[in-house]
ROMI-902495 format. One record per residue: residue number from 1; residue in three letters; chain; x, y, z of N, C-alpha, C in turn. Coordinates in nm, 3 decimals, always signed. Layout:
# ROMI-902495
PT num residuo cadena     nc1     nc2     nc3    cac1    cac2    cac3     cc1     cc2     cc3
PT NUM     ala      A       X       Y       Z       X       Y       Z       X       Y       Z
...
This chain:
# ROMI-902495
PT num residuo cadena     nc1     nc2     nc3    cac1    cac2    cac3     cc1     cc2     cc3
PT   1     met      A  +0.085  -0.120  +0.000  +0.000  +0.000  +0.000  +0.088  +0.124  +0.000
PT   2     ser      A  +0.069  +0.209  -0.097  +0.151  +0.330  -0.105  +0.098  +0.433  -0.008
PT   3     pro      A  +0.185  +0.526  +0.039  +0.141  +0.625  +0.135  +0.027  +0.711  +0.085
PT   4     ser      A  +0.022  +0.733  -0.047  -0.086  +0.815  -0.100  -0.221  +0.746  -0.085
PT   5     asn      A  -0.219  +0.612  -0.067  -0.343  +0.537  -0.052  -0.377  +0.508  +0.093
PT   6     trp      A  -0.294  +0.552  +0.187  -0.328  +0.532  +0.328  -0.452  +0.613  +0.361
PT   7     pro      A  -0.552  +0.550  +0.419  -0.673  +0.625  +0.453  -0.649  +0.719  +0.571
PT   8     val      A  -0.723  +0.825  +0.573  -0.718  +0.919  +0.685  -0.862  +0.940  +0.731
PT   9     pro      A  -0.896  +0.898  +0.853  -0.810  +0.838  +0.955  -0.757  +0.701  +0.911
PT  10     phe      A  -0.638  +0.670  +0.960  -0.578  +0.540  +0.929  -0.624  +0.440  +1.035
PT  11     ile      A  -0.682  +0.329  +0.990  -0.728  +0.225  +1.080  -0.664  +0.094  +1.037
PT  12     leu      A  -0.602  +0.025  +1.130  -0.536  -0.101  +1.099  -0.638  -0.204  +1.051
PT  13     asp      A  -0.607  -0.269  +0.940  -0.691  -0.374  +0.884  -0.613  -0.505  +0.889
PT  14     pro      A  -0.651  -0.597  +0.979  -0.575  -0.722  +0.993  -0.563  -0.802  +0.863
PT  15     gln      A  -0.655  -0.783  +0.771  -0.652  -0.858  +0.646  -0.559  -0.796  +0.542
PT  16     his      A  -0.523  -0.670  +0.562  -0.436  -0.602  +0.466  -0.331  -0.521  +0.541
PT  17     leu      A  -0.242  -0.591  +0.611  -0.138  -0.523  +0.687  -0.011  -0.510  +0.602
PT  18     ala      A  +0.040  -0.390  +0.595  +0.168  -0.365  +0.527  +0.268  -0.319  +0.632
PT  19     val      A  +0.389  -0.373  +0.624  +0.489  -0.345  +0.727  +0.516  -0.195  +0.738
PT  20     asp      A  +0.532  -0.127  +0.625  +0.564  +0.016  +0.630  +0.450  +0.095  +0.695
PT  21     ala      A  +0.326  +0.056  +0.666  +0.213  +0.127  +0.724  +0.203  +0.103  +0.875
PT  22     val      A  +0.224  -0.021  +0.916  +0.216  -0.056  +1.059  +0.325  +0.016  +1.138
PT  23     val      A  +0.447  +0.015  +1.085  +0.558  +0.081  +1.154  +0.534  +0.231  +1.161
PT  24     ser      A  +0.492  +0.290  +1.051  +0.466  +0.434  +1.048  +0.354  +0.470  +1.145
PT  25     phe      A  +0.252  +0.387  +1.151  +0.140  +0.412  +1.242  +0.186  +0.403  +1.387
PT  26     ala      A  +0.265  +0.300  +1.419  +0.314  +0.283  +1.556  +0.400  +0.402  +1.600
PT  27     val      A  +0.491  +0.444  +1.513  +0.575  +0.559  +1.545  +0.490  +0.685  +1.564
PT  28     ser      A  +0.391  +0.701  +1.477  +0.305  +0.820  +1.485  +0.223  +0.821  +1.613
PT  29     val      A  +0.173  +0.706  +1.654  +0.096  +0.697  +1.779  +0.183  +0.735  +1.898
PT  30     leu      A  +0.306  +0.684  +1.901  +0.397  +0.716  +2.012  +0.425  +0.867  +2.018
PT  31     leu      A  +0.448  +0.928  +1.902  +0.471  +1.072  +1.898  +0.345  +1.148  +1.941
PT  32     thr      A  +0.231  +1.104  +1.894  +0.104  +1.170  +1.924  +0.073  +1.166  +2.073
PT  33     val      A  +0.088  +1.049  +2.132  +0.062  +1.032  +2.275  +0.157  +1.117  +2.358
PT  34     thr      A  +0.284  +1.116  +2.320  +0.386  +1.190  +2.397  +0.359  +1.340  +2.395
PT  35     ile      A  +0.335  +1.396  +2.277  +0.315  +1.541  +2.267  +0.185  +1.581  +2.336
PT  36     asn      A  +0.084  +1.496  +2.329  -0.044  +1.524  +2.394  -0.027  +1.530  +2.546
PT  37     ala      A  +0.041  +1.429  +2.602  +0.059  +1.423  +2.746  +0.151  +1.533  +2.797
PT  38     glu      A  +0.261  +1.556  +2.726  +0.356  +1.657  +2.772  +0.297  +1.798  +2.763
PT  39     ala      A  +0.212  +1.821  +2.664  +0.147  +1.952  +2.653  +0.053  +1.975  +2.771
PT  40     gln      A  -0.019  +1.871  +2.811  -0.105  +1.883  +2.929  -0.021  +1.910  +3.055
PT  41     ala      A  +0.091  +1.841  +3.066  +0.179  +1.860  +3.181  +0.233  +2.003  +3.185
PT  42     phe      A  +0.274  +2.053  +3.069  +0.327  +2.190  +3.064  +0.218  +2.291  +3.100
PT  43     ala      A  +0.097  +2.271  +3.044  -0.012  +2.364  +3.071  -0.047  +2.365  +3.219
PT  44     ala      A  -0.054  +2.246  +3.280  -0.086  +2.238  +3.423  +0.017  +2.311  +3.506
PT  45     thr      A  +0.144  +2.291  +3.473  +0.252  +2.356  +3.547  +0.248  +2.507  +3.527
PT  46     phe      A  +0.227  +2.550  +3.403  +0.222  +2.692  +3.371  +0.106  +2.762  +3.441
PT  47     leu      A  -0.005  +2.692  +3.455  -0.124  +2.752  +3.515  -0.126  +2.744  +3.667
PT  48     gly      A  -0.022  +2.683  +3.726  -0.013  +2.687  +3.872  +0.007  +2.555  +3.942
PT  49     asp      A  -0.017  +2.443  +3.874  +0.000  +2.313  +3.939  +0.142  +2.262  +3.918
PT  50     ser      A  +0.236  +2.329  +3.983  +0.377  +2.289  +3.971  +0.408  +2.179  +4.072
PT  51     arg      A  +0.504  +2.095  +4.038  +0.545  +1.984  +4.124  +0.695  +1.992  +4.148
PT  52     ser      A  +0.737  +1.961  +4.271  +0.880  +1.963  +4.301  +0.952  +1.852  +4.226
PT  53     ser      A  +0.884  +1.738  +4.211  +0.940  +1.627  +4.134  +0.836  +1.588  +4.031
PT  54     ala      A  +0.864  +1.616  +3.906  +0.763  +1.597  +3.801  +0.806  +1.493  +3.699
PT  55     lys      A  +0.877  +1.389  +3.744  +0.922  +1.287  +3.649  +0.804  +1.210  +3.591
PT  56     asp      A  +0.691  +1.207  +3.663  +0.573  +1.141  +3.608  +0.510  +1.224  +3.498
PT  57     arg      A  +0.550  +1.350  +3.488  +0.496  +1.439  +3.385  +0.596  +1.458  +3.273
PT  58     phe      A  +0.710  +1.517  +3.306  +0.808  +1.554  +3.203  +0.916  +1.447  +3.191
PT  59     asn      A  +0.887  +1.344  +3.115  +0.989  +1.240  +3.093  +1.012  +1.213  +2.945
PT  60     phe      A  +0.918  +1.255  +2.859  +0.928  +1.236  +2.714  +0.955  +1.091  +2.676
PT  61     asn      A  +0.909  +1.000  +2.763  +0.914  +0.856  +2.734  +0.774  +0.814  +2.694
PT  62     ala      A  +0.756  +0.789  +2.565  +0.622  +0.760  +2.513  +0.557  +0.641  +2.583
PT  63     phe      A  +0.637  +0.541  +2.617  +0.581  +0.419  +2.676  +0.526  +0.444  +2.816
PT  64     leu      A  +0.579  +0.544  +2.885  +0.527  +0.578  +3.017  +0.397  +0.657  +3.007
PT  65     his      A  +0.368  +0.710  +2.888  +0.246  +0.787  +2.869  +0.134  +0.705  +2.806
PT  66     leu      A  +0.161  +0.579  +2.774  +0.060  +0.497  +2.709  -0.049  +0.455  +2.807
PT  67     ser      A  -0.172  +0.468  +2.763  -0.287  +0.419  +2.839  -0.332  +0.288  +2.775
PT  68     ile      A  -0.367  +0.191  +2.856  -0.410  +0.062  +2.801  -0.535  +0.080  +2.714
PT  69     leu      A  -0.637  +0.145  +2.768  -0.760  +0.165  +2.692  -0.738  +0.260  +2.575
PT  70     gly      A  -0.659  +0.366  +2.597  -0.631  +0.461  +2.490  -0.554  +0.396  +2.376
PT  71     ser      A  -0.458  +0.309  +2.408  -0.380  +0.241  +2.306  -0.467  +0.142  +2.229
PT  72     leu      A  -0.555  +0.072  +2.301  -0.646  -0.022  +2.235  -0.738  +0.052  +2.139
PT  73     cys      A  -0.778  +0.174  +2.179  -0.865  +0.254  +2.093  -0.791  +0.294  +1.965
PT  74     tyr      A  -0.662  +0.323  +1.974  -0.583  +0.352  +1.854  -0.585  +0.233  +1.758
PT  75     leu      A  -0.572  +0.113  +1.814  -0.569  -0.007  +1.730  -0.704  -0.032  +1.664
PT  76     val      A  -0.811  +0.002  +1.734  -0.945  -0.026  +1.683  -0.995  +0.083  +1.590
PT  77     ala      A  -0.971  +0.210  +1.630  -1.037  +0.320  +1.559  -0.944  +0.428  +1.505
PT  78     gly      A  -0.813  +0.417  +1.528  -0.720  +0.515  +1.473  -0.702  +0.639  +1.557
PT  79     phe      A  -0.769  +0.647  +1.672  -0.749  +0.759  +1.764  -0.749  +0.704  +1.906
PT  80     gly      A  -0.700  +0.785  +1.999  -0.696  +0.740  +2.137  -0.654  +0.852  +2.228
PT  81     trp      A  -0.595  +0.818  +2.340  -0.554  +0.919  +2.437  -0.438  +0.864  +2.521
PT  82     pro      A  -0.360  +0.951  +2.583  -0.249  +0.906  +2.667  -0.297  +0.873  +2.809
PT  83     arg      A  -0.207  +0.819  +2.888  -0.236  +0.800  +3.030  -0.264  +0.936  +3.091
PT  84     leu      A  -0.366  +0.942  +3.175  -0.412  +1.070  +3.227  -0.303  +1.137  +3.310
PT  85     ile      A  -0.272  +1.261  +3.274  -0.177  +1.340  +3.350  -0.245  +1.387  +3.479
PT  86     glu      A  -0.182  +1.357  +3.592  -0.240  +1.396  +3.721  -0.230  +1.547  +3.738
PT  87     ile      A  -0.343  +1.607  +3.773  -0.342  +1.750  +3.803  -0.415  +1.773  +3.936
PT  88     asp      A  -0.384  +1.883  +4.001  -0.449  +1.921  +4.125  -0.522  +2.053  +4.102
PT  89     pro      A  -0.652  +2.046  +4.071  -0.727  +2.170  +4.043  -0.723  +2.269  +4.158
PT  90     gly      A  -0.698  +2.221  +4.280  -0.692  +2.310  +4.395  -0.578  +2.410  +4.386
PT  91     lys      A  -0.479  +2.382  +4.302  -0.365  +2.472  +4.285  -0.391  +2.577  +4.177
PT  92     phe      A  -0.501  +2.562  +4.105  -0.533  +2.657  +4.000  -0.609  +2.777  +4.057
PT  93     lys      A  -0.582  +2.895  +4.002  -0.654  +3.015  +4.043  -0.801  +3.003  +4.005
PT  94     his      A  -0.827  +2.946  +3.888  -0.964  +2.922  +3.842  -0.973  +2.772  +3.809
PT  95     pro      A  -1.005  +2.689  +3.908  -0.995  +2.543  +3.894  -1.066  +2.484  +3.772
PT  96     arg      A  -1.191  +2.520  +3.751  -1.266  +2.457  +3.643  -1.215  +2.502  +3.506
PT  97     thr      A  -1.192  +2.632  +3.491  -1.143  +2.684  +3.363  -1.005  +2.631  +3.331
PT  98     tyr      A  -0.917  +2.633  +3.428  -0.780  +2.589  +3.404  -0.772  +2.438  +3.382
PT  99     thr      A  -0.863  +2.362  +3.443  -0.867  +2.218  +3.417  -0.901  +2.192  +3.271
PT 100     val      A  -0.999  +2.264  +3.220  -1.037  +2.249  +3.079  -0.922  +2.291  +2.988
PT 101     leu      A  -0.857  +2.404  +3.019  -0.745  +2.451  +2.938  -0.631  +2.350  +2.937
PT 102     thr      A  -0.607  +2.288  +3.051  -0.500  +2.188  +3.060  -0.529  +2.070  +2.971
PT 103     arg      A  -0.652  +2.020  +2.976  -0.687  +1.904  +2.894  -0.692  +1.939  +2.745
PT 104     cys      A  -0.733  +2.063  +2.714  -0.738  +2.105  +2.573  -0.599  +2.126  +2.514
PT 105     ala      A  -0.499  +2.145  +2.601  -0.362  +2.166  +2.552  -0.312  +2.044  +2.476
PT 106     gly      A  -0.362  +1.924  +2.512  -0.319  +1.802  +2.443  -0.354  +1.802  +2.296
PT 107     pro      A  -0.484  +1.810  +2.260  -0.519  +1.811  +2.117  -0.465  +1.933  +2.043
PT 108     met      A  -0.451  +2.046  +2.110  -0.393  +2.163  +2.044  -0.248  +2.135  +2.005
PT 109     ala      A  -0.175  +2.068  +2.094  -0.036  +2.032  +2.064  -0.029  +1.932  +1.950
PT 110     asn      A  -0.129  +1.844  +1.940  -0.133  +1.750  +1.828  -0.147  +1.823  +1.696
PT 111     leu      A  -0.228  +1.929  +1.693  -0.243  +2.007  +1.571  -0.113  +2.080  +1.537
PT 112     val      A  -0.043  +2.129  +1.639  +0.085  +2.196  +1.616  +0.186  +2.098  +1.557
PT 113     leu      A  +0.192  +1.975  +1.614  +0.284  +1.874  +1.563  +0.248  +1.837  +1.420
PT 114     ala      A  +0.118  +1.829  +1.390  +0.075  +1.800  +1.253  +0.122  +1.910  +1.158
PT 115     gly      A  +0.116  +2.035  +1.203  +0.163  +2.146  +1.121  +0.312  +2.138  +1.094
PT 116     ile      A  +0.388  +2.101  +1.198  +0.533  +2.086  +1.180  +0.564  +1.974  +1.082
PT 117     ala      A  +0.494  +1.862  +1.098  +0.513  +1.749  +1.006  +0.474  +1.789  +0.864
PT 118     gly      A  +0.370  +1.872  +0.850  +0.329  +1.917  +0.718  +0.436  +2.000  +0.650
PT 119     ser      A  +0.504  +2.083  +0.727  +0.614  +2.163  +0.671  +0.727  +2.073  +0.623
PT 120     ile      A  +0.754  +1.967  +0.700  +0.858  +1.871  +0.661  +0.818  +1.798  +0.533
PT 121     val      A  +0.689  +1.761  +0.522  +0.641  +1.694  +0.402  +0.660  +1.781  +0.279
PT 122     met      A  +0.626  +1.909  +0.289  +0.643  +1.999  +0.174  +0.790  +2.011  +0.135
PT 123     phe      A  +0.878  +2.017  +0.235  +1.021  +2.026  +0.208  +1.071  +1.898  +0.141
PT 124     met      A  +1.024  +1.782  +0.192  +1.067  +1.654  +0.135  +1.014  +1.637  -0.007
PT 125     asn      A  +0.895  +1.688  -0.033  +0.842  +1.681  -0.170  +0.928  +1.761  -0.267
PT 126     ile      A  +0.980  +1.874  -0.221  +1.069  +1.955  -0.304  +1.196  +1.877  -0.336
PT 127     leu      A  +1.244  +1.801  -0.235  +1.366  +1.722  -0.253  +1.340  +1.587  -0.319
PT 128     lys      A  +1.213  +1.561  -0.354  +1.175  +1.434  -0.416  +1.202  +1.315  -0.323
PT 129     ser      A  +1.185  +1.337  -0.192  +1.204  +1.231  -0.094  +1.068  +1.174  -0.053
PT 130     asp      A  +1.071  +1.055  +0.004  +0.947  +0.988  +0.043  +0.904  +1.037  +0.182
PT 131     pro      A  +0.791  +1.104  +0.193  +0.748  +1.161  +0.321  +0.649  +1.073  +0.397
PT 132     arg      A  +0.643  +0.942  +0.367  +0.536  +0.857  +0.416  +0.520  +0.861  +0.568
PT 133     val      A  +0.631  +0.858  +0.641  +0.620  +0.858  +0.788  +0.558  +0.988  +0.836
PT 134     phe      A  +0.598  +1.099  +0.777  +0.547  +1.229  +0.821  +0.401  +1.248  +0.780
PT 135     leu      A  +0.360  +1.186  +0.668  +0.219  +1.189  +0.631  +0.136  +1.116  +0.735
PT 136     met      A  +0.189  +1.005  +0.784  +0.118  +0.931  +0.887  +0.115  +1.010  +1.017
PT 137     val      A  +0.224  +1.079  +1.049  +0.227  +1.163  +1.170  +0.117  +1.268  +1.162
PT 138     ile      A  +0.103  +1.330  +1.046  -0.003  +1.430  +1.028  -0.140  +1.366  +1.050
PT 139     gly      A  -0.162  +1.253  +0.984  -0.292  +1.188  +0.990  -0.333  +1.148  +1.130
PT 140     val      A  -0.240  +1.086  +1.204  -0.273  +1.038  +1.339  -0.294  +1.155  +1.435
PT 141     asn      A  -0.212  +1.257  +1.422  -0.226  +1.373  +1.512  -0.355  +1.449  +1.484
PT 142     val      A  -0.387  +1.469  +1.357  -0.511  +1.539  +1.323  -0.632  +1.457  +1.368
PT 143     thr      A  -0.627  +1.327  +1.345  -0.736  +1.239  +1.387  -0.757  +1.246  +1.537
PT 144     thr      A  -0.649  +1.239  +1.613  -0.658  +1.245  +1.758  -0.716  +1.379  +1.803
PT 145     ala      A  -0.670  +1.487  +1.743  -0.718  +1.620  +1.782  -0.866  +1.636  +1.754
PT 146     ile      A  -0.913  +1.596  +1.636  -1.053  +1.616  +1.599  -1.144  +1.524  +1.679
PT 147     tyr      A  -1.100  +1.401  +1.706  -1.185  +1.310  +1.783  -1.196  +1.351  +1.930
PT 148     asn      A  -1.115  +1.447  +1.972  -1.132  +1.503  +2.106  -1.259  +1.586  +2.117
PT 149     leu      A  -1.331  +1.604  +2.005  -1.459  +1.671  +2.008  -1.570  +1.582  +2.062
PT 150     ile      A  -1.543  +1.453  +2.075  -1.642  +1.362  +2.133  -1.660  +1.398  +2.280
PT 151     ile      A  -1.783  +1.411  +2.324  -1.810  +1.462  +2.459  -1.806  +1.350  +2.564
PT 152     leu      A  -1.695  +1.279  +2.566  -1.671  +1.178  +2.668  -1.530  +1.195  +2.720
PT 153     pro      A  -1.510  +1.195  +2.853  -1.374  +1.204  +2.908  -1.303  +1.070  +2.889
PT 154     pro      A  -1.169  +1.071  +2.877  -1.078  +1.183  +2.902  -1.053  +1.273  +2.781
PT 155     leu      A  -1.135  +1.263  +2.677  -1.120  +1.354  +2.563  -1.159  +1.495  +2.606
PT 156     ala      A  -1.100  +1.595  +2.539  -1.111  +1.733  +2.585  -1.256  +1.781  +2.597
PT 157     ala      A  -1.340  +1.750  +2.497  -1.480  +1.793  +2.503  -1.553  +1.728  +2.619
PT 158     gly      A  -1.516  +1.605  +2.651  -1.576  +1.538  +2.765  -1.538  +1.602  +2.897
PT 159     ile      A  -1.413  +1.646  +2.907  -1.369  +1.717  +3.027  -1.444  +1.848  +3.040
PT 160     leu      A  -1.464  +1.918  +2.927  -1.539  +2.044  +2.929  -1.680  +2.021  +2.983
PT 161     val      A  -1.747  +1.918  +2.933  -1.884  +1.889  +2.978  -1.886  +1.855  +3.127
PT 162     ser      A  -1.791  +1.775  +3.171  -1.788  +1.736  +3.313  -1.764  +1.856  +3.403
PT 163     glu      A  -1.683  +1.952  +3.358  -1.655  +2.070  +3.439  -1.772  +2.168  +3.439
PT 164     leu      A  -1.862  +2.158  +3.341  -1.979  +2.244  +3.336  -2.090  +2.196  +3.429
PT 165     leu      A  -2.077  +2.072  +3.477  -2.179  +2.021  +3.568  -2.176  +2.098  +3.700
PT 166     pro      A  -2.291  +2.137  +3.753  -2.295  +2.208  +3.882  -2.237  +2.122  +3.994
PT 167     pro      A  -2.186  +2.185  +4.099  -2.125  +2.111  +4.211  -2.216  +2.004  +4.269
PT 168     arg      A  -2.347  +2.024  +4.266  -2.438  +1.926  +4.326  -2.439  +1.793  +4.249
PT 169     phe      A  -2.382  +1.796  +4.128  -2.374  +1.674  +4.049  -2.234  +1.610  +4.058
PT 170     ala      A  -2.168  +1.627  +4.170  -2.031  +1.576  +4.187  -2.025  +1.425  +4.168
PT 171     thr      A  -2.126  +1.354  +4.216  -2.128  +1.208  +4.201  -2.140  +1.170  +4.054
PT 172     leu      A  -2.228  +1.240  +3.982  -2.244  +1.214  +3.839  -2.115  +1.245  +3.764
PT 173     lys      A  -2.049  +1.354  +3.802  -1.923  +1.391  +3.738  -1.819  +1.282  +3.761
PT 174     tyr      A  -1.808  +1.231  +3.883  -1.712  +1.124  +3.913  -1.741  +1.001  +3.828
PT 175     trp      A  -1.870  +0.964  +3.821  -1.909  +0.848  +3.741  -1.875  +0.870  +3.594
PT 176     phe      A  -1.903  +0.990  +3.545  -1.877  +1.026  +3.406  -1.729  +1.013  +3.372
PT 177     leu      A  -1.643  +1.060  +3.463  -1.498  +1.054  +3.441  -1.447  +0.911  +3.444
PT 178     gln      A  -1.505  +0.828  +3.530  -1.459  +0.691  +3.543  -1.505  +0.602  +3.428
PT 179     val      A  -1.627  +0.625  +3.384  -1.686  +0.538  +3.280  -1.650  +0.584  +3.139
PT 180     gly      A  -1.617  +0.713  +3.125  -1.590  +0.771  +2.994  -1.499  +0.689  +2.904
PT 181     pro      A  -1.379  +0.649  +2.952  -1.288  +0.573  +2.865  -1.349  +0.444  +2.812
PT 182     phe      A  -1.428  +0.376  +2.893  -1.491  +0.251  +2.849  -1.599  +0.279  +2.745
PT 183     leu      A  -1.671  +0.390  +2.762  -1.772  +0.427  +2.664  -1.709  +0.463  +2.530
PT 184     ile      A  -1.594  +0.531  +2.535  -1.524  +0.566  +2.410  -1.480  +0.440  +2.338
PT 185     leu      A  -1.425  +0.345  +2.415  -1.379  +0.220  +2.353  -1.497  +0.142  +2.295
PT 186     ala      A  -1.610  +0.142  +2.366  -1.729  +0.076  +2.313  -1.774  +0.144  +2.184
PT 187     leu      A  -1.769  +0.276  +2.182  -1.804  +0.352  +2.062  -1.710  +0.318  +1.948
PT 188     ala      A  -1.582  +0.301  +1.979  -1.484  +0.267  +1.875  -1.516  +0.132  +1.812
PT 189     phe      A  -1.553  +0.034  +1.894  -1.589  -0.098  +1.841  -1.717  -0.089  +1.758
PT 190     leu      A  -1.815  -0.011  +1.805  -1.939  +0.005  +1.729  -1.912  +0.072  +1.595
PT 191     glu      A  -1.820  +0.169  +1.594  -1.781  +0.235  +1.469  -1.724  +0.132  +1.372
PT 192     arg      A  -1.644  +0.041  +1.424  -1.579  -0.060  +1.341  -1.682  -0.158  +1.282
PT 193     leu      A  -1.788  -0.182  +1.359  -1.888  -0.281  +1.317  -1.999  -0.219  +1.231
PT 194     ser      A  -2.018  -0.088  +1.244  -2.127  -0.023  +1.173  -2.086  +0.016  +1.032
PT 195     pro      A  -2.162  -0.024  +0.931  -2.129  +0.013  +0.792  -2.135  +0.164  +0.770
PT 196     gln      A  -2.229  +0.232  +0.836  -2.244  +0.376  +0.816  -2.159  +0.458  +0.911
PT 197     gly      A  -2.121  +0.400  +1.025  -2.049  +0.475  +1.126  -2.146  +0.550  +1.216
PT 198     ile      A  -2.094  +0.601  +1.327  -2.176  +0.671  +1.425  -2.136  +0.819  +1.432
PT 199     val      A  -2.011  +0.843  +1.468  -1.962  +0.981  +1.470  -1.868  +1.009  +1.353
PT 200     ser      A  -1.813  +0.905  +1.293  -1.718  +0.924  +1.184  -1.776  +0.999  +1.064
PT 201     pro      A  -1.904  +0.981  +1.027  -1.955  +1.060  +0.915  -1.951  +1.210  +0.939
PT 202     tyr      A  -1.948  +1.251  +1.066  -1.944  +1.393  +1.099  -1.800  +1.444  +1.120
PT 203     leu      A  -1.716  +1.359  +1.179  -1.581  +1.403  +1.214  -1.479  +1.377  +1.102
PT 204     asn      A  -1.495  +1.268  +1.030  -1.394  +1.233  +0.929  -1.381  +1.336  +0.817
PT 205     pro      A  -1.489  +1.399  +0.772  -1.470  +1.506  +0.672  -1.388  +1.623  +0.725
PT 206     ile      A  -1.402  +1.653  +0.853  -1.320  +1.759  +0.913  -1.175  +1.716  +0.916
PT 207     ile      A  -1.153  +1.589  +0.954  -1.016  +1.536  +0.958  -0.952  +1.542  +0.820
PT 208     ala      A  -1.026  +1.500  +0.719  -0.973  +1.500  +0.581  -0.939  +1.642  +0.536
PT 209     ala      A  -1.025  +1.737  +0.570  -1.001  +1.876  +0.530  -0.877  +1.932  +0.597
PT 210     val      A  -0.863  +1.908  +0.727  -0.747  +1.958  +0.800  -0.620  +1.889  +0.753
PT 211     phe      A  -0.629  +1.758  +0.727  -0.513  +1.682  +0.679  -0.465  +1.737  +0.545
PT 212     asn      A  -0.557  +1.757  +0.452  -0.520  +1.808  +0.319  -0.462  +1.948  +0.325
PT 213     tyr      A  -0.517  +2.029  +0.415  -0.463  +2.165  +0.431  -0.323  +2.162  +0.492
PT 214     thr      A  -0.304  +2.073  +0.590  -0.176  +2.066  +0.661  -0.064  +2.012  +0.573
PT 215     arg      A  -0.096  +1.913  +0.492  +0.010  +1.853  +0.410  +0.047  +1.940  +0.291
PT 216     gly      A  -0.034  +2.043  +0.263  -0.002  +2.136  +0.156  -0.046  +2.091  +0.018
């Protein structure tokens, strides 16, 4: 399968696996997860939740940022999330607002990384070099960023919804945060099984548009 034929979003197909595509996808997922998690860590620190020892945050080791459910979601649906970065909203001047900003920093960083990869792709095209890995980096990062619009935590839109709940719904918020990852994974499997898709008909055109714009 040539890189020009890689679908965006890219979803692994066990019946048609190509080594170059699998390797490029794996590398792209590791980069995507790392930049997403580290951006959240930086935002939390910048907004007031600093830690004397932050090795659990700033380590730039992709494997330490992998979430079991998030990684499984990448394999099933082409998007996912990193291991949740621990934050202490009590250290924020505006706890609810800054919590949302911290979680949104992840997908925003994915779009920035996609833009950087797009610049590299344009440069490599000028040099007549094969940009396949960087095309995959763009695709996975854009897919991850756009799918954060799903209103389930730990995706950014889900965090926004949970923070909008009034304090009297604290129990519901806790349940929402705990169950969210499992609901996303269930949605990913349903997407894979459904011929028409559930959210993909709405989000995938946005992903394709952003991908095409980013790659130049």
